[in-house]
C-alpha positions in Angstrom: 91.2 95.8 103.7 88.3 92.7 104.3 88.5 91.2 100.5 91.8 90.6 101.2 91.0 88.0 103.9 92.4 84.7 102.7 94.7 85.9 100.6 97.9 84.5 100.2 101.1 86.1 101.7 104.6 86.2 100.1 107.7 87.5 100.6 110.0 89.7 98.1 111.6 86.2 97.4 109.1 84.1 96.3 108.7 82.5 99.3 105.1 81.4 100.8 104.7 82.3 104.8 101.2 82.5 105.5 97.7 83.6 104.4 95.3 86.9 105.8 93.7 86.6 108.5 92.1 90.1 109.7 93.5 94.0 110.9 94.3 95.6 113.6 95.3 98.7 113.9 98.1 99.6 116.7 96.3 103.1 116.2 98.6 104.9 113.8 98.6 102.5 111.4 96.6 99.6 109.5 98.1 96.2 111.0 97.6 93.1 108.4 97.9 89.9 111.2 99.1 86.9 109.1 98.5 83.3 109.7 102.1 81.8 109.2 102.7 78.4 107.6 103.4 77.6 111.2 99.6 78.5 112.3 101.4 81.3 114.8 100.4 84.6 114.5 102.0 88.1 113.3 101.2 91.5 113.2 102.1 93.6 110.3 102.1 97.2 109.5 99.7 97.6 105.7 101.7 100.0 104.7 102.8 100.8 101.2 107.2 100.7 101.2 106.1 96.9 102.1 103.6 96.1 100.0 105.7 94.4 96.7 102.8 93.6 94.1 99.1 92.6 95.2 97.1 90.7 93.1 93.2 90.7 93.9 93.1 88.6 90.4 95.4 85.9 91.8 94.4 86.4 95.1 98.4 86.6 96.7 99.9 89.9 98.6 103.7 90.2 98.2 105.6 91.8 101.1 109.4 93.1 101.2 110.0 93.6 104.7 112.5 94.7 107.0 113.8 90.8 109.5 112.1 90.1 113.0 108.6 91.6 111.3 107.3 88.3 110.9 107.9 85.5 113.6 109.3 82.9 112.2 111.8 85.0 111.1 
């Protein structure tokens, strides 16, 4: 998972929301720590239903998230 550090984070609508800063866990699942463009941090479950696209070539992860998971949402 460490190779995702500094990947650009996009939402399914194409909006750039920040970058991957690190990882955490809540015991049940791994969490992606996202540093949002505002400087706030959010922890988002790193689960297959949320991941729409992952490109190592472009260093981008595109997520489709339920409303309220991001600090600036």
